[in-house]
N, C-alpha and C positions, 0 to 999 in steps of 0.2 A: 649675538651668537647664542647666549643663554636663552633668550626669548625664543629663538628659532628652534633650539633643541627642546625646549619645554613644549612648544606647539606641536612639534613632530611626535614627541612622546604622548601627548594628549590625543593626537589623531590616531596613533597606533592603538592606544588603550580604547578609544571609542570604537574603532573598527573591530577589535577583538571582542569587546562586550556585545556589540551588535551581532556579530557572527555567532557567538555562543548562545545568544537569545533566540536565534532563528530555529524553527522546528521544521520537521519534515513529515510528509504524509507518504507512506509507502503504499502503492496500489498494485495489486496483482489480480489476475483472473484465477478462479479456482483451478485446482490441479485436474488431471485427466479423470474423466468419468468412467465408471465401470461399464456403462452401456455403449461405449464407443470402441469398435474394433480398431486395431492399429492402422492408422492412416485413413480411416473411414470417418464419415460424418456421424455424430451421435444419433442414436435412434430415438432420442427425445423421450426417454422414460420420464415420468412425472417428477420424481425426486431421487435420482440414482446416488449411490455411494460413490466414493472414489475407487478407481481401479488400483491394482498393486503398484503400477507405475505412478499413479496419482498420490498414493500414500507415501511412496519414496520421495516424490517431489515436495510434498508437504514437510517431510523431515528435513530436506535440503533447505527449504525456506526458513525453517526454524533455526537451523545451524547458521545460515547466512545472517539472520537478523537478531540473534540472541544477545548481541552486544550493542545493538543500535539504539538503545534507550526507549524502546517501545513502552508506552504507558497504557495503551488501549488498543483493542482489536475489534473492528467492526466487520460483520459479515451480513449476508442476507439470511432469510429464514430457511434456505435450502441446505440439505445435508452436505453437499459437495463444498460449499463455501465454509461452513462450520468446520468440516473435517480438514480443510486446508489450513485454517487458522489454529486449530486445537493443539498441534504439537508445540508451536511457539507459546501459546497461552500456558500450557502445562509447564514448559521450561521456565517461564517467567513468573509463574504463580499468579496469573491474572485470569479473568473470565472473558470469554468471547461474548461480545454484545451484538445480538442480531437486530437488524433494522430491516423491515420489509423492503424488498426490492423496488416496490412501487412508491416508496416514500423517500425519494431522492432529496427533496428539500430538507427533510428532517435530518437525514444523514449529513448533508453539507453543513447544517447548523451545528451539529455535534462536532464535526471536524474543525470548524472555525473556532469553536469554544474550547477545544481540547488542549490541555497543557501537555507539553512534551511531544514526542514523536508517536505517530499512530500508524497502524496497518489497516488497510481496507481490502477485503477479499470480495471481489465482485464477479461479474460475468462478462462474456465477450461484448455484450451490448450495453454494459453499464460502466466499464472501466474508463472509457473515453469521456463519458458524461461526468464522472466524478472529477477527473482531471480538469475538464473545462470549468466545472463548478468551482474549482479552487483558483481560477483566474489564469490558467494557462491557455494561451491563444493557439498554440500548435495543436492541430487535430490529431487524435489518436484513434486508430481503428484496429480491431482485432478480428481474425477469422475464427471459425469454429475449431481450428487445429492449433491455435496459438496458446501455449501454456507456459512458455519459459520467459515471459517478459516480467521484469520488476521495474516499475516506474517509481521514481522518487521525485516528489514535488517539494522543493525547498520553499517554504512559505516566506513571504516578505511583501514589500510594496509591489514589486514585480516578480511573481513566482517564477522559479527556474525549474525546468523539467529535465531529469536525467533518466535515460532508458538503459537498463541493464538486462542481461539474460542469465538465467540460472538453470541448472539441471538437477 
């Protein structure tokens, strides 16, 4: 009986330690662009700022993730991704780290080596690629009007994907 109790306690301790050691990658698309009218496709300005709605969404993202243990924020070189991550970076006292959008392998290496939880702010055509690069088999596709998705990839031997929505 004592041996069974000891083994059960050891198993619980092992599971708890493993769960606390797991880290997550939060992946979002940048918030709304200033060059997109409500409900319309973006006009594809070269490097637009966020709209007022986008700035509000970036603040919501910061509020949602302020206690998530984020240790790094990666964006692309474009203003809209940086502006989406900046409110959280400011709240946490960390810097946004831009990685060129065309350098996906470099970003994935940074994510795999990063200690703690990280946030990646990408684009409608890169969010799914980041998630797949982290080992998630379930395909993720976004349209040009999808801004409210918050993907959480719980890292581990078999990564788990959680899809949330925020406003």
